C-alpha positions, 0 to 999 in steps of 0.5 A: 693915236698910236697907229697914226704915230706908227704911220708917221714914223714909218713914212718919215723913215722911208722918206729918209732912206729914199732921200739918202739913196737918191743923194748917194746915186747923185754923188755917184753920177757926179763922180762918174763925170770925170774926163775920159782918158785917151787909150791906144787903138785896139786896146780893151778898156775894162770898167770894174767896180774896183780891186778886191781885198784878196782877189783882183775884183769885187765880182767874180765876173771881173776876175773871169773877164780879166783872166780871159784877156790874159789867156787870149793875150789881148792888150787891155787897160783897167778903169776902176770906179763906179760907172756902170754900163747902160745895162747897169752891169759890171764889168763892161768894156770899151773897144775902139769906141764900142761899149759892150756889157756882160762878161760873156757878151764881151768875150764873144764880141772880142772872139769875133772881132779878133778871130780868137777861139780858145777852145779850138783844140777841144772836141764838140763834146768837151766844149759842150761839157765845159759850157754846161759846167760854166752855166751851172756855176754862173746861173746856179752856184753863183746865186747861192754864193750871192745869198751867202754873202749879201743876205745871210752874212751881209754885214761881215761882207760889208765890213770886209769889202768896205761897203757903206751900210746904206749900200749894204741895205740896198744890195741885200734887198736887190739880191733878195729880190733877184734870187726870189725871181730866180727861184733859189731865194725861195728856199731856206738857207739850209736848202741853198747850202745843200744845192751849193754843196751838190754843185761843188761836188759835181765840179770837184768830181769832174775836175778830178786830177786834171790841171784844168777843166778839160785837161792839161790845157786851159779852155775858155770856160776855165775863166768863168770857173776860176772867177766863180770858185776863186772869188769864193775861195779868197773872198768869202770871209769865213762864211760857210761858202769858204769852208765848203770850197776848201773841203775840196783840195782839188778845187783849192789846187785849181785856184792856185794853179790858175792864179800862178798861170795867169796872174803872176802879178796877183799881189799888185792887183789886190788891196791886201785887206784894204791895207794898201792900194792895188798898183795895177 
């Protein structure tokens, strides 16, 4: 009899969670049916999840893409909300009627359409090195940061970022599944933090006393480095990631330098811990 009751309540709980998730998804779809705005031609429309409490985006890839647009001096407008791309990715862009998702594909698309090459002054070897560091951060370090935020410290992150509890459960499950498939999620938390520490040390050692990744002039890959490291620097909410990043003074200085160079309106682009609305 006891096993029958356990089965019943397990099934009931599962049904409740699934129903709640479906209702949440339906609400999102209704919210996303707002009428489209008219935008000027040749203007990039960037679709974000929303502004962050201490950085301009809730995701490092939002910071990456918007920093690129500023570095390349491309006119753009932001659309903040929960509408995702057809691939289910954030951020994504619209440009003269075309929709592109994935931050890197957005950058490559705009480079092609507008004849932009932010790395034209660098050698082939320098370009290759910059790409290697970008991929280390995006394909390895990022997932360590994701585990730290959405698995090991999920409820602190949800509280700081005003993420609903139900959504927190969903994101935690997704990150667990994604990181397990990636491989890094199969490790213990101590092993994940060890991997992360080695990545941060490698980046710090390579950066040294340089202003930007490759020297006195920023390259395109600085947008990605700033997105990943800057999001961790400003929005790790006291987790081990924050202390690991802040252990390297040159990484901290780098974040502040990128902010000063490309984000003079930074304070207008954050919610200051959700105490006020971002005005840009």
